[in-house]
C-alpha positions as CSV (number, residue, x, y, z in Angstrom):
1,M,11.0,8.7,-25.2
2,N,13.7,8.3,-27.8
3,E,16.4,10.8,-28.6
4,Y,16.5,12.2,-32.1
5,E,18.6,14.8,-34.1
6,I,16.8,17.1,-36.3
7,A,18.8,19.1,-38.8
8,V,16.9,22.1,-40.3
9,L,17.9,24.3,-43.2
10,F,16.2,27.7,-43.1
11,D,15.6,30.2,-45.9
12,P,18.6,32.7,-45.9
13,G,16.2,35.6,-46.0
14,L,15.2,34.8,-42.5
15,E,18.6,35.8,-41.1
16,I,17.3,39.0,-39.7
17,D,14.3,37.4,-38.1
18,L,15.7,33.8,-37.3
19,D,14.3,33.8,-33.8
20,K,10.7,33.7,-35.0
21,A,11.4,30.8,-37.3
22,T,13.4,28.9,-34.6
23,S,10.7,29.4,-32.0
24,K,8.1,28.1,-34.7
25,I,10.1,24.9,-35.2
26,E,10.6,24.5,-31.4
27,G,6.9,24.9,-30.9
28,I,6.2,22.1,-33.5
29,I,8.6,19.8,-31.6
30,T,7.0,20.5,-28.2
31,V,3.5,20.3,-29.5
32,G,4.4,16.9,-30.8
33,G,5.2,15.8,-27.3
34,G,8.9,16.3,-27.5
35,K,11.5,18.1,-25.3
36,I,14.5,20.0,-26.9
37,T,17.6,19.1,-25.1
38,N,20.2,21.0,-27.2
39,T,20.2,23.6,-30.0
40,D,23.1,24.2,-32.2
41,N,23.1,27.2,-34.7
42,W,25.8,26.9,-37.3
43,G,24.8,30.2,-39.2
44,K,24.5,30.8,-42.8
45,R,26.4,28.3,-45.0
46,K,26.8,27.7,-48.8
47,L,24.8,24.8,-50.1
48,A,26.4,22.0,-52.2
49,Y,23.6,22.6,-54.7
50,P,20.7,25.1,-55.1
51,I,17.6,24.3,-53.2
52,K,14.5,26.2,-54.1
53,K,16.6,28.7,-56.1
54,Q,18.8,29.4,-52.9
55,D,22.5,28.9,-52.9
56,F,22.8,29.6,-49.1
57,A,21.0,28.3,-46.0
58,I,20.9,28.8,-42.3
59,Y,21.8,25.5,-40.5
60,V,20.3,24.8,-37.1
61,F,20.6,21.5,-35.4
62,Y,18.3,20.3,-32.5
63,T,18.7,17.4,-30.2
64,A,15.3,16.4,-28.8
65,E,13.5,13.5,-26.9
66,L,10.4,12.5,-28.8
67,P,8.0,9.7,-28.5
68,G,8.2,7.5,-31.5
69,E,4.7,8.2,-32.8
70,S,5.3,11.8,-32.9
71,V,8.0,11.8,-35.4
72,Q,5.6,11.3,-38.5
73,K,3.5,14.2,-37.2
74,I,6.6,16.5,-36.9
75,N,7.9,15.3,-40.3
76,A,4.6,16.2,-42.1
77,T,4.4,19.6,-40.3
78,L,8.0,20.5,-41.3
79,N,7.3,19.4,-44.8
80,I,4.8,22.1,-45.4
81,T,6.4,24.8,-43.4
82,D,7.6,27.8,-45.6
83,E,10.6,28.7,-43.7
84,V,12.3,25.3,-43.9
85,L,14.2,24.5,-47.1
86,R,15.1,21.1,-46.1
87,F,15.2,18.9,-42.8
88,L,16.4,15.7,-41.6
89,I,15.3,13.7,-38.5
90,T,17.6,10.9,-37.4
91,K,18.1,8.6,-34.5
92,P,21.7,8.7,-33.3
93,D,23.6,5.5,-32.6
94,L,24.4,6.2,-28.9
95,K,26.6,3.0,-28.7
96,K,29.0,4.3,-31.3
97,I,28.9,7.9,-29.9
98,A,29.9,6.3,-26.5
99,K,32.6,4.3,-28.0
100,A,34.0,7.4,-29.9
101,E,34.1,9.3,-26.7
102,A,36.1,6.5,-24.9
103,L,38.4,6.3,-27.8
104,K,38.9,10.1,-27.7
105,V,39.7,10.0,-23.8
106,E,42.1,7.1,-24.4
107,K,44.1,9.0,-27.0
108,A,44.3,11.9,-24.8
109,E,45.6,10.0,-22.1
110,K,48.3,8.3,-24.2
111,A,49.2,11.8,-25.7
112,A,49.6,13.0,-22.1
113,A,51.7,10.1,-21.1
114,R,54.0,10.5,-24.0
115,G,54.2,14.2,-23.2
116,D,55.4,13.5,-19.7
117,R,58.0,11.2,-20.8
118,A,59.2,13.8,-23.5
119,D,59.6,16.3,-20.6
120,A,61.5,13.9,-18.6
121,R,63.9,13.3,-21.5
122,E,64.5,17.0,-21.9
123,D,65.3,17.3,-18.2
124,D,67.8,14.4,-18.5
125,D,69.3,16.1,-21.5
126,S,69.8,19.5,-19.7
127,K,71.5,17.6,-16.7
128,E,73.9,15.9,-18.9
129,E,75.0,19.3,-20.5
130,E,76.0,20.6,-17.1
């Protein structure tokens, strides 16, 4: 099982009944042998250019574990699904993600260390004034 990210742009007219459309997509993924690990709904956003005469779309991102052979089936099914304006299935680069997280932690540690020294300097300055 490989990890994939699936970005789906839904028709903005589905804003009222989005649960039905998302459950349909989740069903397509699970029937394909996948398991959804995370869902992130960004809501209604303006598109960079009109797609199927729509200026807005509802963005929903899925993180799923899928067998490699089922990606083509899911791709073909999403292609003919009426509720979907556009979709993109990608395989994330896990090494780059781990490296970015490590760098983020390192920067936070450095910032905390600088913050501690700045507090120490302020304490020293207040002692000198007395």
